[in-house]
N, C-alpha and C positions, 0 to 999 in steps of 0.2 A: 255525130249529128247527121252527116251525110248518109251513113248506112241505116241509121234508125229511121230516117224519113223514107228510105227506099223500101223498107220491110212492108210487104203487103201480100195478100193472096195472089198466087200466080207467078211471082218473081222467083227465079231460080237462085240457088246459092252461088252458082258460078257468076251470075250477073253481079252479085254483091262483091264477090272476090275481084272481078275485073275492075269495078268502080273503086275499090279500096286501093288496088295496085296502081291504077292510073293516077289517083289523087296523090298517093305517096310519092310517085315519081315526079309529079308536077312540083312538089315541095322539096325536090332534090334529096329525098330520103330513099332508103331501100326497104322493101318488105323483109322482115326478119325471119319469117317462117319458111318462105319459099326456098326449097332446096335443103332446108335444115334436116340433116339425117335422112334426106330423100323425100321429105314432105312435099307434095306436088302443088299446094296452094299458097296464096298469100294470107288468106284468112283460115281460121278453124271455124267451121259452121256446124253446130251440133243441135239437132232438132229433137225435142221431146225427151225420150229416154236416153238420148245420146248425151254423155256427160261432157266430154272434151274431145278435141282432135278430129272432129268430123271433116271429111274432105269435100270441098266445094264441087258441085256437079251441075251440069245443065239439066240433068234428069231429075234433080231434087228440087221440086217447086213447092213453095210454101203454101200451106192451106190455112183457111180460117180455123182458129182454135189451136194452132201450133204455138209452141214457145221455141225461140231460136237463140242459142248462145253464139255470140259473135266475139271471137278472140283475135286480136290483131297486135302484132309486134312490128316495130320499125327500128332501123338503125340510121342515125343521123350524126354525121361528123364523128363517127367512131364510138358513139354511145347508143345504147339500146333502151327502148321503152316498151312496155307490155301492158295491155289493158283488155278487159272483157266486160260484156254486159249481156244479160238475157232479156229478150224483147218479146212481147206478145204480138202474135199475128192476128190482128183484128180482135174480136171478142174471145176471151178464154174463160175457162171454168174458174169459179171462186177459189177452189183448192189450189189451183196453179197460180192465181194472183197472190195468194198468201205465201206460197213457196217463193215466188220472186221477191216479195217484200221482205221476208225473213232472211233470205240469202243476202240481199243488198244491205239490210240493216246489220247483219253479222259482220260484213266487211267494215262498216262504219265503226262498230264496236272494236274491231281489231285495230283500226287506224288510231283510235284513241289511246291505244297501248304503245304506240310507237314513240316512246319517250326515252331519252338518254338514261341509261342505268337499268332499265327494264330488261327482261330476258325475252328471247324468242317465244318461250313457253307462255308468257303473258298474252301474247297475240293469239297463240293456239287455244288457250283456255277461254279467251273472250269469244272466239268463234264457236267452239264446241258448246259452251254453256248456253249461249243464246239460242243456237239452233236446236239443241236437244230439249230446251224448255218448251218448244212447240211440237215436239214429237217427230221431228225430222232427223235424218242421219247424215253424218259427215263422211265423205269419201276419204279413205285412208291410203289408197294405193298411189294417189297423186297429190302433190303438195306445191306450195308456193316456193319462192327461191329468191336469192339475191340477184341483182341485175346491175349492169354497168357497162364495161367495155366488152363483155360477153353477154349473150342472151340469158344463159343460166350460170349463176355463180353461187357460191356459198353465202350464207347458210341456207339450208332447207327451212321452209316455213310451213310446218304441218298445221292443219286446221283442227287438230285434236292434241290433247296433252300426252306426251310420250313418256312421262314419269321419270325424267332425268334432267340433270343440269344442261341447259342450253345456252348458246352464246348470249352475252350481254349486248345491248344496243349501244353503239357509239356514233358520234357525229360523223357524217359522211357516208354511212351505209345507205344503200337504196334497196328496198325490199319489194318484190312483186307478191302482194298478198292476194290470194285467190280462193275464197271459199267455194267448194263444190258440194252442193247439198241435194239430197235425194228425199223424195216423199216416202219411199219404202226403205228397203235394205241398203246398207252402206256398201254392199258387195257390188263389184263391177267386173266386166270382162271386155276383152279386146276382140273386135270383129276380124274376119279373115283378111280384110284389107291391111291389117297390121297397124292401123292407126286409131280408128274410131272406137272410143270407149263408151260402153252402154251400161245401164243399170242391169244387174243380174235378174231382177224381177220384172223388168220392162216398164217400171213406173217412172214418171217424169223427174228430171234433174235440172237444177239451175246453177249458174256460174257467173260470178262477178269478180272483177280484178282491178286493182289500182297499183301503180308504181309509186312508192312512198319513200321520201328521203327522211333520214333521221337527222334532226338539227337541234341545236341548243334551245331553240325557241319552240320546239315541239314538232309534230309531224307536218311534212310538206307534201301534199298530194300532187304529184307531177302530171298525172293523167286525168285530172278533174275536168269534166265536160261542163261548159257553160250552160248547155242545153241538155236537160235530163230526158227529154223525149216522151215516149208514149206511156210509160209505166207509172201513171199517176193513180195508183189504186188506193182505196181506203183500207186500212188495216188496224184492227183493234188488238193491242198487245196483251191486254189483261183478259 
């Protein structure tokens, strides 16, 4: 909510990063990404064709028409949480509104499959089928993951069907499910900074993520935001 409200033309991604880190520390938690394998920021801030792992910078100022993926992980009392959202900067094109809607809805379809006895592949298929129905592509080189006392745990959670038996879901598992969806090709590349992942064709990408616990009563979304923010776009599924 704090970061979504801050997103506006002219603000730098470093300002968002500092706000997130300060808020985190006030709540007696630690930013999970900062220093992880050498990553320099508390947030991953990825703009437009940047898929994931964008590095916050005072030089990167948001512009009207951008879309911004904000990915934030924290560690609190020995346990990790991870969540991401893609936000419009002021008015964006209808094609990008639709991309954001489809990506977020694919995450909700995936969460519905977090049921005891299902397999990881049920989650993967839910994302892929929904996304590809609208002509978008799913990134294959980066996937979701288990999460708990470490930021990245097994099992991996692909957003596409890998065609083999995958682990069954059992109570107590927590999964970071994170569709990464491109308007164009599924292919991506990593920039020279060693972190920022961009689409190979330079077309926009969106990223949404929740940490979801597997329970006997069904999925429990641990990172659900009470306030959904600015992405209240109309979208016709049919």
